N, C-alpha and C positions, 0 to 999 in steps of 0.2 A: 244324593252322597254324604253330603251336608249332615243332617239329620241322625243319619246312622254313625256316622262322628262326634257329632254332640253328644249322642246318646250314650256313648263307650266312655267318651270324657266324665259326662255325668254318671257312671257307671261304675268308673275308676277313679272320681270324687272321693265320693260312700265308701266304698272300701280303703281306699287312704286313711279319711276320717276313722272307718271303726277300728284300722289297724291300731288309730294313735291314741284311741280310747281305750285300750284294752290294760293300756300303764301297764306294759311291758308284757305283757303275760306268755307271747310266743318266745319274747327272749329266754325269760327266765325259763319255759320249755325246753329249749333250745340249749342254751349255755350252763343252764344251771342253778337252783333259788341257793343264793347264799345264806348261810347261817354263821353268825359270831357267836361263838363262845364266851362268853366274858364275865369277870369278879374279880374278888380282891387274892390276890397271893395263898396260896396252896387251899383252894375251897375246892379243889378238886374239876380242876376245868380240863385238863390236858387227861383226870382216869377218865373222863367223859368222853373226851374226842378218842380216844384209845375204845372204849365199850360198843359206839358207834362206828367207828371204821372194823371193828373187832381186827385188831390189831397193835401191834404195837408203834404205833405212829409217830407218839411225842415221850422225849424221856418224862417218867413220874418219878418225883425225889422227896424224903421232908423237909426239903430249904427251899425257904422261901425265892421265888425271883430265878427259877429255872429255866423254865418259860423267856426268853425272852424276846422272840419275832417269832410274829406269826409262822401257824405250822395249818397248811391247808392237803385236807382229803377229798376225794371226789367219792362219794357214794352214790348208788344208783338206791333209789326208796321208793318202796312200788312201782318201778316201772321211770322214773322223773329223775333227774339227774341234779344231785344237791351237792354244793359244795361245802365244807362245815370249819371255819378257820377255828382254832385254839390260838388263842390268845396273850401275852403278858397280867401279870397281876397288875390292878389296879390302883397303883399308889404314890403317895409324891417321894419321889427319892432324890439324892443328889447324886446317882450315880445315872454320868448319862448315855452309857449303851441301854441300860433299865430304862430310865428315864423317853427313850427314841423306841421301845419297846414299849410301854402304854402310849404314846402318843398313835402307834401305825394303831393297836387296840382300839380305840377311840373312833380315829377313822375307820374300820372294822369297822367297827357296830352303825357307825353313821353309813355306809353305803350298803349294809345286810340289807332281805328282803325280813329275817327273825332273827331276833338276840335274842340267846337262853344267857339269861343269868345265873349263874351259881354261887350257891351264899351258905356258907355255913349252919348249918340249923345253933351253933352251941354259938352263933353270933349273932342270930337274924332279927334279933329284935333292936338289936346297935347300928345293924345294916338300912335299916328302914331312916334314917339321920346320914344316913351316912355320906362323902360325895359321889355315892355312885348314883345319888336322887337326880345330879347334874346330866348325867350320861343321860340316863335313861328316860329324862321328858321330853325328851326327845324323840323315845320310839314307842310312842303309845301307837297300841295295834299290831307291835310287831315287838314282843315280849314276850317270853313266855321263863316265869321263875320255877328253877332245879334249885330246892333247897336238900341239900346234899349232908347225908350220917345221921338222916332219922332214925336208922337203927341204931342208933349209939345211946338213944334218946329212950327214956323211959314211954310207957304206953299213956300216961296224962301229959305229958311234954308233950308229946306228939300232937295230943287232941288240942293242946292249946296253941301249937301253931300254926297247925290245919284252923282254926276258929279264928284265927288273930288275920292270917290270908283271906278269911270268909270274908270277917266284918270289915276290915280298914282295905281289903286291898296286900296285893305283895309287898309292892315297901312304899 
């Protein structure tokens, strides 16, 4: 009986170690992969959330600072639960409400499994040296850059941005 109990304990220990070593994959499959959409104000974060959720989940306007709080929507992508969070635009502000929104955006990014950073193609070169770099420096391996408004650029400009991303990396 003692030998059988020791074998069961050893098997349980192996199972627990394997569970702990999976880097929360099981939890993510049950509760959802967390995706945060980040970027400066008015780059298209809320529009991206609406496209992904296939409904008007977030208000879209031409006014910077429309999204001040985190807006989350639950999606099913290829059978997997995904929680997508639209966040306030990242910028320095004196407005205490918007400042709280920016703080929450940074927290969402830190907790996210994947970060979609949206940049305006017209500001792409400037973004490479912006304050976003601080937030993104922690996001190695969890970052996808979405360059928005490329349809408004000429073919030559699009190629230039694409080449810059290939040579130097996204940001």
